[in-house]
MOPAC internal coordinates of N, CA, C and O (Angstrom, degrees):
PM7 1SCF
backbone

  N    0.0000 0     0.00 0     0.00 0    0    0    0
  C    1.4378 1     0.00 0     0.00 0    1    0    0
  C    1.5289 1   109.39 1     0.00 0    2    1    0
  O    1.2310 1   120.61 1   -38.69 1    3    2    1
  N    1.3124 1   116.43 1   141.31 1    3    2    1
  C    1.4577 1   121.66 1  -177.45 1    5    3    2
  C    1.5225 1   110.14 1   -80.29 1    6    5    3
  O    1.2310 1   121.02 1   -44.54 1    7    6    5
  N    1.3257 1   115.65 1   135.46 1    7    6    5
  C    1.4524 1   121.21 1   177.75 1    9    7    6
  C    1.5290 1   108.43 1   -84.87 1   10    9    7
  O    1.2310 1   120.81 1   -61.64 1   11   10    9
  N    1.3227 1   116.05 1   118.36 1   11   10    9
  C    1.4622 1   121.24 1  -178.07 1   13   11   10
  C    1.5195 1   108.16 1  -115.03 1   14   13   11
  O    1.2310 1   121.02 1   -55.37 1   15   14   13
  N    1.3230 1   115.66 1   124.63 1   15   14   13
  C    1.4626 1   119.19 1   178.50 1   17   15   14
  C    1.5224 1   109.66 1   -82.50 1   18   17   15
  O    1.2310 1   120.74 1   -11.14 1   19   18   17
  N    1.3078 1   116.19 1   168.86 1   19   18   17
  C    1.4699 1   121.15 1  -178.17 1   21   19   18
  C    1.5213 1   111.16 1   -64.67 1   22   21   19
  O    1.2310 1   120.17 1   144.60 1   23   22   21
  N    1.3269 1   117.29 1   -35.40 1   23   22   21
  C    1.4655 1   118.97 1  -178.57 1   25   23   22
  C    1.5218 1   111.33 1   -69.59 1   26   25   23
  O    1.2310 1   119.87 1   144.60 1   27   26   25
  N    1.3422 1   117.86 1   -35.40 1   27   26   25
  C    1.4637 1   119.69 1   177.51 1   29   27   26
  C    1.5214 1   110.61 1   -63.25 1   30   29   27
  O    1.2310 1   120.39 1   137.22 1   31   30   29
  N    1.3373 1   116.85 1   -42.78 1   31   30   29
  C    1.4490 1   120.70 1   178.93 1   33   31   30
  C    1.5163 1   111.82 1   -63.78 1   34   33   31
  O    1.2310 1   120.68 1   139.43 1   35   34   33
  N    1.3297 1   116.31 1   -40.57 1   35   34   33
  C    1.4513 1   120.14 1  -179.93 1   37   35   34
  C    1.5239 1   110.74 1   -63.87 1   38   37   35
  O    1.2310 1   120.04 1   134.13 1   39   38   37
  N    1.3214 1   117.53 1   -45.87 1   39   38   37
  C    1.4621 1   119.55 1  -179.90 1   41   39   38
  C    1.5115 1   111.53 1   -68.14 1   42   41   39
  O    1.2310 1   120.49 1   149.24 1   43   42   41
  N    1.3252 1   116.68 1   -30.76 1   43   42   41
  C    1.4572 1   119.11 1   175.58 1   45   43   42
  C    1.5175 1   110.75 1   -64.36 1   46   45   43
  O    1.2310 1   120.37 1   140.91 1   47   46   45
  N    1.3227 1   116.89 1   -39.09 1   47   46   45
  C    1.4561 1   120.82 1   178.78 1   49   47   46
  C    1.5279 1   110.50 1   -69.71 1   50   49   47
  O    1.2310 1   120.33 1   137.38 1   51   50   49
  N    1.3153 1   116.97 1   -42.62 1   51   50   49
  C    1.4666 1   120.64 1  -179.88 1   53   51   50
  C    1.5264 1   110.89 1   -62.89 1   54   53   51
  O    1.2310 1   120.10 1   136.19 1   55   54   53
  N    1.3191 1   117.41 1   -43.81 1   55   54   53
  C    1.4664 1   119.62 1  -179.60 1   57   55   54
  C    1.5259 1   110.37 1   -67.80 1   58   57   55
  O    1.2310 1   120.04 1   143.29 1   59   58   57
  N    1.3325 1   117.52 1   -36.71 1   59   58   57
  C    1.4706 1   120.21 1   177.75 1   61   59   58
  C    1.5227 1   111.17 1   -65.52 1   62   61   59
  O    1.2310 1   120.66 1   136.62 1   63   62   61
  N    1.3197 1   116.34 1   -43.38 1   63   62   61
  C    1.4679 1   120.32 1   178.78 1   65   63   62
  C    1.5261 1   110.22 1   -64.12 1   66   65   63
  O    1.2310 1   119.93 1   139.40 1   67   66   65
  N    1.3315 1   117.74 1   -40.60 1   67   66   65
  C    1.4667 1   120.77 1   178.69 1   69   67   66
  C    1.5256 1   110.47 1   -62.06 1   70   69   67
  O    1.2310 1   120.32 1   139.28 1   71   70   69
  N    1.3354 1   117.00 1   -40.72 1   71   70   69
  C    1.4678 1   119.47 1   179.62 1   73   71   70
  C    1.5210 1   111.48 1   -69.07 1   74   73   71
  O    1.2310 1   119.76 1   141.29 1   75   74   73
  N    1.3274 1   118.06 1   -38.71 1   75   74   73
  C    1.4642 1   120.97 1   179.77 1   77   75   74
  C    1.5251 1   110.72 1   -68.19 1   78   77   75
  O    1.2310 1   120.44 1   133.36 1   79   78   77
  N    1.3272 1   116.76 1   -46.64 1   79   78   77
  C    1.4700 1   120.30 1   178.89 1   81   79   78
  C    1.5251 1   109.83 1   -63.88 1   82   81   79
  O    1.2310 1   120.41 1   137.17 1   83   82   81
  N    1.3287 1   116.82 1   -42.83 1   83   82   81
  C    1.4578 1   120.11 1   178.07 1   85   83   82
  C    1.5182 1   112.46 1   -61.16 1   86   85   83
  O    1.2310 1   120.62 1   139.96 1   87   86   85
  N    1.3269 1   116.43 1   -40.04 1   87   86   85
  C    1.4674 1   119.78 1   177.09 1   89   87   86
  C    1.5201 1   111.63 1   -63.65 1   90   89   87
  O    1.2310 1   120.71 1   140.53 1   91   90   89
  N    1.3289 1   116.25 1   -39.47 1   91   90   89
  C    1.4625 1   119.72 1   176.08 1   93   91   90
  C    1.5143 1   112.17 1   -64.22 1   94   93   91
  O    1.2310 1   120.39 1   140.02 1   95   94   93
  N    1.3196 1   116.87 1   -39.98 1   95   94   93
  C    1.4668 1   121.00 1   179.39 1   97   95   94
  C    1.5298 1   110.36 1   -67.70 1   98   97   95
  O    1.2310 1   120.18 1   142.02 1   99   98   97
  N    1.3400 1   117.26 1   -37.98 1   99   98   97
  C    1.4693 1   120.31 1   175.56 1  101   99   98
  C    1.5254 1   109.73 1   -61.66 1  102  101   99
  O    1.2310 1   120.63 1   135.12 1  103  102  101
  N    1.3348 1   116.39 1   -44.88 1  103  102  101
  C    1.4655 1   120.00 1   178.21 1  105  103  102
  C    1.5174 1   112.29 1   -61.23 1  106  105  103
  O    1.2310 1   120.23 1   138.08 1  107  106  105
  N    1.3287 1   117.16 1   -41.92 1  107  106  105
  C    1.4576 1   120.83 1   177.14 1  109  107  106
  C    1.5241 1   111.01 1   -62.29 1  110  109  107
  O    1.2310 1   120.98 1   137.75 1  111  110  109
  N    1.3235 1   115.73 1   -42.25 1  111  110  109
  C    1.4607 1   119.38 1   178.17 1  113  111  110
  C    1.5182 1   112.31 1   -61.98 1  114  113  111
  O    1.2310 1   120.68 1   139.82 1  115  114  113
  N    1.3330 1   116.30 1   -40.18 1  115  114  113
  C    1.4628 1   119.66 1   178.86 1  117  115  114
  C    1.5331 1   111.23 1   -67.52 1  118  117  115
  O    1.2310 1   120.21 1   147.16 1  119  118  117
  N    1.3299 1   117.21 1   -32.84 1  119  118  117
  C    1.4631 1   119.86 1   175.71 1  121  119  118
  C    1.5198 1   111.71 1   -68.13 1  122  121  119
  O    1.2310 1   119.92 1   152.58 1  123  122  121
  N    1.3276 1   117.76 1   -27.42 1  123  122  121
  C    1.4609 1   121.74 1  -178.94 1  125  123  122
  C    1.5276 1   113.57 1   -85.88 1  126  125  123
  O    1.2310 1   119.97 1   168.79 1  127  126  125
  N    1.3165 1   117.67 1   -11.21 1  127  126  125
  C    1.4632 1   120.61 1  -176.87 1  129  127  126
  C    1.5293 1   112.64 1   -57.93 1  130  129  127
  O    1.2310 1   118.46 1   137.20 1  131  130  129
  N    1.3606 1   120.54 1   -42.80 1  131  130  129
  C    1.4779 1   118.22 1   178.52 1  133  131  130
  C    1.5223 1   113.69 1   -61.85 1  134  133  131
  O    1.2310 1   120.19 1   150.24 1  135  134  133
  N    1.3307 1   117.24 1   -29.76 1  135  134  133
  C    1.4657 1   120.76 1   179.69 1  137  135  134
  C    1.5245 1   111.14 1   -80.02 1  138  137  135
  O    1.2310 1   120.73 1   131.41 1  139  138  137
  N    1.3148 1   116.21 1   -48.59 1  139  138  137
  C    1.4568 1   121.76 1   179.92 1  141  139  138
  C    1.5270 1   108.12 1  -144.86 1  142  141  139
  O    1.2310 1   120.66 1   -73.88 1  143  142  141
  N    1.3150 1   116.34 1   106.12 1  143  142  141
  C    1.4668 1   120.33 1  -175.78 1  145  143  142
  C    1.5328 1   111.41 1   -61.09 1  146  145  143
  O    1.2310 1   120.41 1   133.36 1  147  146  145
  N    1.3110 1   116.82 1   -46.64 1  147  146  145
  C    1.4619 1   119.75 1  -178.40 1  149  147  146
  C    1.5273 1   111.23 1   -66.24 1  150  149  147
  O    1.2310 1   120.36 1   134.33 1  151  150  149
  N    1.3215 1   116.92 1   -45.67 1  151  150  149
  C    1.4626 1   120.57 1   179.61 1  153  151  150
  C    1.5186 1   112.09 1   -63.47 1  154  153  151
  O    1.2310 1   120.30 1   137.25 1  155  154  153
  N    1.3351 1   117.03 1   -42.75 1  155  154  153
  C    1.4526 1   120.76 1   179.17 1  157  155  154
  C    1.5134 1   112.47 1   -64.64 1  158  157  155
  O    1.2310 1   120.44 1   136.94 1  159  158  157
  N    1.3234 1   116.76 1   -43.06 1  159  158  157
  C    1.4620 1   119.87 1   178.70 1  161  159  158
  C    1.5248 1   111.43 1   -68.59 1  162  161  159
  O    1.2310 1   120.76 1   145.85 1  163  162  161
  N    1.3131 1   116.15 1   -34.15 1  163  162  161
  C    1.4746 1   120.32 1   177.48 1  165  163  162
  C    1.5303 1   109.75 1   -63.43 1  166  165  163
  O    1.2310 1   120.59 1   132.68 1  167  166  165
  N    1.3301 1   116.48 1   -47.32 1  167  166  165
  C    1.4623 1   120.41 1   178.92 1  169  167  166
  C    1.5233 1   110.51 1   -64.62 1  170  169  167
  O    1.2310 1   120.15 1   140.03 1  171  170  169
  N    1.3277 1   117.31 1   -39.97 1  171  170  169
  C    1.4657 1   120.14 1   176.66 1  173  171  170
  C    1.5240 1   110.91 1   -62.53 1  174  173  171
  O    1.2310 1   120.21 1   144.73 1  175  174  173
  N    1.3233 1   117.21 1   -35.27 1  175  174  173
  C    1.4675 1   120.86 1   176.31 1  177  175  174
  C    1.5175 1   112.27 1   -64.56 1  178  177  175
  O    1.2310 1   120.54 1   143.01 1  179  178  177
  N    1.3345 1   116.58 1   -36.99 1  179  178  177
  C    1.4673 1   120.54 1   176.02 1  181  179  178
  C    1.5247 1   109.19 1   -62.54 1  182  181  179
  O    1.2310 1   120.78 1   133.74 1  183  182  181
  N    1.3228 1   116.12 1   -46.26 1  183  182  181
  C    1.4573 1   120.12 1   179.56 1  185  183  182
  C    1.5116 1   112.61 1   -64.54 1  186  185  183
  O    1.2310 1   120.51 1   140.06 1  187  186  185
  N    1.3174 1   116.64 1   -39.94 1  187  186  185
  C    1.4666 1   120.30 1   179.43 1  189  187  186
  C    1.5250 1   110.74 1   -64.06 1  190  189  187
  O    1.2310 1   120.11 1   141.13 1  191  190  189
  N    1.3238 1   117.39 1   -38.87 1  191  190  189
  C    1.4630 1   120.30 1   177.17 1  193  191  190
  C    1.5275 1   110.57 1   -63.67 1  194  193  191
  O    1.2310 1   120.00 1   142.13 1  195  194  193
  N    1.3360 1   117.61 1   -37.87 1  195  194  193
  C    1.4628 1   120.87 1   176.78 1  197  195  194
  C    1.5293 1   111.49 1   -66.71 1  198  197  195
  O    1.2310 1   120.57 1   138.82 1  199  198  197
  N    1.3315 1   116.52 1   -41.18 1  199  198  197
  C    1.4682 1   120.19 1   178.27 1  201  199  198
  C    1.5227 1   110.51 1   -61.37 1  202  201  199
  O    1.2310 1   120.58 1   134.47 1  203  202  201
  N    1.3198 1   116.49 1   -45.53 1  203  202  201
  C    1.4701 1   120.17 1  -179.31 1  205  203  202
  C    1.5251 1   110.19 1   -66.26 1  206  205  203
  O    1.2310 1   120.05 1   140.32 1  207  206  205
  N    1.3284 1   117.51 1   -39.68 1  207  206  205
  C    1.4677 1   120.05 1   177.97 1  209  207  206
  C    1.5165 1   111.05 1   -60.91 1  210  209  207
  O    1.2310 1   120.14 1   136.27 1  211  210  209
  N    1.3125 1   117.33 1   -43.73 1  211  210  209
  C    1.4582 1   120.62 1   178.19 1  213  211  210
  C    1.5113 1   112.73 1   -68.37 1  214  213  211
  O    1.2310 1   120.62 1   140.15 1  215  214  213
  N    1.3260 1   116.43 1   -39.85 1  215  214  213
  C    1.4644 1   119.91 1  -178.68 1  217  215  214
  C    1.5207 1   111.71 1   -67.24 1  218  217  215
  O    1.2310 1   120.35 1   138.17 1  219  218  217
  N    1.3169 1   116.93 1   -41.83 1  219  218  217
  C    1.4668 1   120.41 1  -179.98 1  221  219  218
  C    1.5269 1   110.52 1   -65.90 1  222  221  219
  O    1.2310 1   120.48 1   145.88 1  223  222  221
  N    1.3345 1   116.69 1   -34.12 1  223  222  221
  C    1.4650 1   120.33 1  -178.97 1  225  223  222
  C    1.5192 1   112.40 1   -72.90 1  226  225  223
  O    1.2310 1   119.98 1   156.99 1  227  226  225
  N    1.3272 1   117.64 1   -23.01 1  227  226  225
  C    1.4685 1   119.95 1  -176.51 1  229  227  226
  C    1.5268 1   110.70 1   -74.44 1  230  229  227
  O    1.2310 1   121.63 1   -28.68 1  231  230  229
  N    1.3229 1   114.49 1   151.32 1  231  230  229
  C    1.4631 1   119.99 1   178.83 1  233  231  230
  C    1.5242 1   111.36 1   -67.33 1  234  233  231
  O    1.2310 1   120.63 1   145.41 1  235  234  233
  N    1.3175 1   116.40 1   -34.59 1  235  234  233
  C    1.4602 1   120.31 1  -176.65 1  237  235  234
  C    1.5340 1   111.31 1   -63.29 1  238  237  235
  O    1.2310 1   120.02 1   127.66 1  239  238  237
  N    1.3138 1   117.57 1   -52.34 1  239  238  237
  C    1.4718 1   120.11 1  -177.24 1  241  239  238
  C    1.5221 1   111.01 1   -79.14 1  242  241  239
  O    1.2310 1   120.36 1   133.63 1  243  242  241
  N    1.3330 1   116.93 1   -46.37 1  243  242  241
  C    1.4617 1   119.73 1  -178.75 1  245  243  242
  C    1.5166 1   112.08 1   -64.14 1  246  245  243
  O    1.2310 1   120.47 1   141.10 1  247  246  245
  N    1.3279 1   116.71 1   -38.90 1  247  246  245
  C    1.4595 1   120.26 1   178.42 1  249  247  246
  C    1.5177 1   112.28 1   -68.51 1  250  249  247
  O    1.2310 1   120.95 1   140.62 1  251  250  249
  N    1.3318 1   115.80 1   -39.38 1  251  250  249
  C    1.4569 1   120.01 1   178.83 1  253  251  250
  C    1.5261 1   111.86 1   -65.85 1  254  253  251
  O    1.2310 1   121.03 1   147.47 1  255  254  253
  N    1.3348 1   115.64 1   -32.53 1  255  254  253
  C    1.4646 1   119.79 1   179.34 1  257  255  254
  C    1.5257 1   111.66 1   -79.55 1  258  257  255
  O    1.2310 1   120.40 1   173.29 1  259  258  257
  N    1.3295 1   116.83 1    -6.71 1  259  258  257
  C    1.4588 1   120.20 1   178.41 1  261  259  258
  C    1.5174 1   113.75 1    77.29 1  262  261  259
  O    1.2310 1   120.41 1  -153.36 1  263  262  261
  N    1.3301 1   116.83 1    26.64 1  263  262  261
  C    1.4615 1   120.64 1  -179.08 1  265  263  262
  C    1.5251 1   109.91 1   -91.30 1  266  265  263
  O    1.2310 1   120.84 1   -38.23 1  267  266  265
  N    1.3094 1   116.00 1   141.77 1  267  266  265
  C    1.4684 1   119.64 1   176.24 1  269  267  266
  C    1.5245 1   109.33 1   -73.58 1  270  269  267
  O    1.2310 1   120.65 1   -13.96 1  271  270  269
  N    1.3156 1   116.36 1   166.04 1  271  270  269
  C    1.4684 1   120.64 1  -178.56 1  273  271  270
  C    1.5256 1   111.32 1   -61.69 1  274  273  271
  O    1.2310 1   119.98 1   140.27 1  275  274  273
  N    1.3103 1   117.64 1   -39.73 1  275  274  273
  C    1.4664 1   120.87 1   178.51 1  277  275  274
  C    1.5173 1   112.42 1   -65.47 1  278  277  275
  O    1.2310 1   120.69 1   138.07 1  279  278  277
  N    1.3129 1   116.29 1   -41.93 1  279  278  277
  C    1.4619 1   120.45 1   178.88 1  281  279  278
  C    1.5238 1   110.47 1   -66.17 1  282  281  279
  O    1.2310 1   120.62 1   139.84 1  283  282  281
  N    1.3303 1   116.42 1   -40.16 1  283  282  281
  C    1.4710 1   120.02 1   178.61 1  285  283  282
  C    1.5204 1   111.00 1   -62.32 1  286  285  283
  O    1.2310 1   120.40 1   137.43 1  287  286  285
  N    1.3235 1   116.83 1   -42.57 1  287  286  285
  C    1.4691 1   118.73 1  -179.40 1  289  287  286
  C    1.5228 1   111.30 1   -68.57 1  290  289  287
  O    1.2310 1   119.97 1   141.62 1  291  290  289
  N    1.3373 1   117.67 1   -38.38 1  291  290  289
  C    1.4698 1   119.94 1   178.14 1  293  291  290
  C    1.5249 1   111.54 1   -66.37 1  294  293  291
  O    1.2310 1   120.10 1   137.25 1  295  294  293
  N    1.3348 1   117.41 1   -42.75 1  295  294  293
  C    1.4649 1   120.54 1   178.37 1  297  295  294
  C    1.5221 1   111.11 1   -65.49 1  298  297  295
  O    1.2310 1   120.61 1   138.83 1  299  298  297
  N    1.3212 1   116.43 1   -41.17 1  299  298  297
  C    1.4578 1   120.21 1   178.80 1  301  299  298
  C    1.5195 1   110.73 1   -62.32 1  302  301  299
  O    1.2310 1   120.42 1   135.19 1  303  302  301
  N    1.3178 1   116.80 1   -44.81 1  303  302  301
  C    1.4609 1   121.34 1   178.34 1  305  303  302
  C    1.5290 1   110.94 1   -63.84 1  306  305  303
  O    1.2310 1   120.30 1   141.14 1  307  306  305
  N    1.3279 1   117.04 1   -38.86 1  307  306  305
  C    1.4664 1   120.71 1   179.49 1  309  307  306
  C    1.5283 1   110.88 1   -64.11 1  310  309  307
  O    1.2310 1   119.88 1   135.26 1  311  310  309
  N    1.3315 1   117.83 1   -44.74 1  311  310  309
  C    1.4623 1   119.75 1   179.82 1  313  311  310
  C    1.5263 1   111.31 1   -69.94 1  314  313  311
  O    1.2310 1   119.76 1   145.81 1  315  314  313
  N    1.3286 1   118.07 1   -34.19 1  315  314  313
  C    1.4651 1   120.25 1   174.96 1  317  315  314
  C    1.5264 1   110.23 1   -65.21 1  318  317  315
  O    1.2310 1   120.30 1   142.51 1  319  318  317
  N    1.3228 1   117.03 1   -37.49 1  319  318  317
  C    1.4629 1   121.38 1   176.54 1  321  319  318
  C    1.5247 1   110.97 1   -65.92 1  322  321  319
  O    1.2310 1   120.27 1   139.87 1  323  322  321
  N    1.3302 1   117.10 1   -40.13 1  323  322  321
  C    1.4692 1   120.78 1   176.16 1  325  323  322
  C    1.5280 1   109.81 1   -59.88 1  326  325  323
  O    1.2310 1   120.16 1   135.89 1  327  326  325
  N    1.3360 1   117.30 1   -44.11 1  327  326  325
  C    1.4631 1   121.03 1   178.49 1  329  327  326
  C    1.5225 1   110.61 1   -61.89 1  330  329  327
  O    1.2310 1   120.01 1   137.49 1  331  330  329
  N    1.3233 1   117.59 1   -42.51 1  331  330  329
  C    1.4655 1   121.11 1   179.98 1  333  331  330
  C    1.5277 1   111.37 1   -65.41 1  334  333  331
  O    1.2310 1   120.19 1   138.18 1  335  334  333
  N    1.3289 1   117.25 1   -41.82 1  335  334  333
  C    1.4712 1   120.72 1   179.37 1  337  335  334
  C    1.5299 1   110.05 1   -65.22 1  338  337  335
  O    1.2310 1   120.51 1   137.85 1  339  338  337
  N    1.3365 1   116.63 1   -42.15 1  339  338  337
  C    1.4652 1   119.64 1   177.74 1  341  339  338
  C    1.5261 1   111.27 1   -62.91 1  342  341  339
  O    1.2310 1   120.51 1   140.78 1  343  342  341
  N    1.3336 1   116.63 1   -39.22 1  343  342  341
  C    1.4624 1   120.36 1   179.25 1  345  343  342
  C    1.5254 1   110.93 1   -65.94 1  346  345  343
  O    1.2310 1   120.07 1   133.12 1  347  346  345
  N    1.3198 1   117.46 1   -46.88 1  347  346  345
  C    1.4627 1   120.66 1   179.94 1  349  347  346
  C    1.5305 1   110.47 1   -63.45 1  350  349  347
  O    1.2310 1   120.12 1   137.58 1  351  350  349
  N    1.3262 1   117.37 1   -42.42 1  351  350  349
  C    1.4683 1   120.21 1   178.97 1  353  351  350
  C    1.5252 1   110.75 1   -63.72 1  354  353  351
  O    1.2310 1   120.13 1   140.94 1  355  354  353
  N    1.3272 1   117.35 1   -39.06 1  355  354  353
  C    1.4657 1   121.27 1   178.38 1  357  355  354
  C    1.5249 1   110.73 1   -61.85 1  358  357  355
  O    1.2310 1   120.62 1   134.20 1  359  358  357
  N    1.3262 1   116.42 1   -45.80 1  359  358  357
  C    1.4703 1   120.59 1  -179.53 1  361  359  358
  C    1.5250 1   110.55 1   -65.95 1  362  361  359
  O    1.2310 1   119.82 1   136.97 1  363  362  361
  N    1.3201 1   117.95 1   -43.03 1  363  362  361
  C    1.4643 1   121.07 1  -178.82 1  365  363  362
  C    1.5277 1   110.65 1   -65.11 1  366  365  363
  O    1.2310 1   120.34 1   135.67 1  367  366  365
  N    1.3184 1   116.96 1   -44.33 1  367  366  365
  C    1.4668 1   120.28 1  -179.00 1  369  367  366
  C    1.5242 1   110.81 1   -66.11 1  370  369  367
  O    1.2310 1   120.10 1   137.33 1  371  370  369
  N    1.3225 1   117.41 1   -42.67 1  371  370  369
  C    1.4580 1   119.29 1   179.38 1  373  371  370
  C    1.5176 1   111.87 1   -69.76 1  374  373  371
  O    1.2310 1   119.67 1   144.41 1  375  374  373
  N    1.3240 1   118.24 1   -35.59 1  375  374  373
  C    1.4604 1   120.67 1   176.97 1  377  375  374
  C    1.5257 1   110.27 1   -66.31 1  378  377  375
  O    1.2310 1   120.25 1   140.22 1  379  378  377
  N    1.3179 1   117.13 1   -39.78 1  379  378  377
  C    1.4612 1   120.99 1  -179.41 1  381  379  378
  C    1.5222 1   111.55 1   -70.45 1  382  381  379
  O    1.2310 1   119.78 1   153.77 1  383  382  381
  N    1.3362 1   118.03 1   -26.23 1  383  382  381
  C    1.4598 1   120.17 1  -177.31 1  385  383  382
  C    1.5224 1   112.68 1   -83.38 1  386  385  383
  O    1.2310 1   120.02 1   169.69 1  387  386  385
  N    1.3388 1   117.56 1   -10.31 1  387  386  385
  C    1.4652 1   120.77 1   178.17 1  389  387  386
  C    1.5232 1   107.97 1   -86.33 1  390  389  387
  O    1.2310 1   121.09 1   -59.09 1  391  390  389
  N    1.3135 1   115.52 1   120.91 1  391  390  389
  C    1.4566 1   119.42 1   179.26 1  393  391  390
  C    1.5180 1   108.77 1   -80.21 1  394  393  391
  O    1.2310 1   120.62 1   -43.97 1  395  394  393
  N    1.2949 1   116.43 1   136.03 1  395  394  393
  C    1.4772 1   120.75 1  -175.15 1  397  395  394
  C    1.5208 1   110.84 1   -73.07 1  398  397  395
  O    1.2310 1   121.41 1   -48.03 1  399  398  397
  N    1.3354 1   114.91 1   131.97 1  399  398  397
  C    1.4396 1   121.14 1   173.30 1  401  399  398
  C    1.5093 1   116.25 1    81.74 1  402  401  399
  O    1.2310 1   118.73 1   174.46 1  403  402  401
  N    1.2812 1   120.03 1    -5.54 1  403  402  401
  C    1.4567 1   120.89 1  -176.73 1  405  403  402
  C    1.5222 1   109.51 1  -100.02 1  406  405  403
  O    1.2310 1   120.41 1   -55.79 1  407  406  405
  N    1.3054 1   116.82 1   124.21 1  407  406  405
  C    1.4620 1   122.24 1  -179.94 1  409  407  406
  C    1.5186 1   107.83 1   -98.27 1  410  409  407
  O    1.2310 1   120.85 1   -52.15 1  411  410  409
  N    1.3240 1   115.99 1   127.85 1  411  410  409
  C    1.4632 1   121.09 1   179.13 1  413  411  410
  C    1.5117 1   107.32 1  -103.55 1  414  413  411
  O    1.2310 1   120.81 1   -52.92 1  415  414  413
  N    1.3129 1   116.07 1   127.08 1  415  414  413
  C    1.4562 1   120.40 1   179.06 1  417  415  414
  C    1.5126 1   110.37 1   176.10 1  418  417  415
  O    1.2310 1   120.72 1    -3.47 1  419  418  417
  N    1.3184 1   116.22 1   176.53 1  419  418  417
  C    1.4628 1   120.16 1   179.90 1  421  419  418
  C    1.5225 1   109.50 1   -84.18 1  422  421  419
  O    1.2310 1   121.05 1   -34.66 1  423  422  421
  N    1.2978 1   115.61 1   145.34 1  423  422  421
  C    1.4793 1   120.53 1  -177.55 1  425  423  422
  C    1.4944 1   111.71 1   -95.17 1  426  425  423
  O    1.2310 1   120.10 1   180.00 1  427  426  425

């Protein structure tokens, strides 16, 4: 039986949660593509970055790719940072595109 320390289990859970949440965000982005192609693909890109961050951090994918533990953590952090930057840019761009005080709707 393999000896698993508490930190290995914790990172396994974190990487699994990142992949599940990222997959959900990718699905949400794909649902938004008919409404706004750029917005939907942007959101899907955020989710894809989360999926890759979680996958690289996991022992299964990172070990199979032959990456050391340090390299896996750096790559995971880099992809999580990409997801965060994409999210912040999405919010800033959408906030800037909303004109203040103007209501859009049918009269």
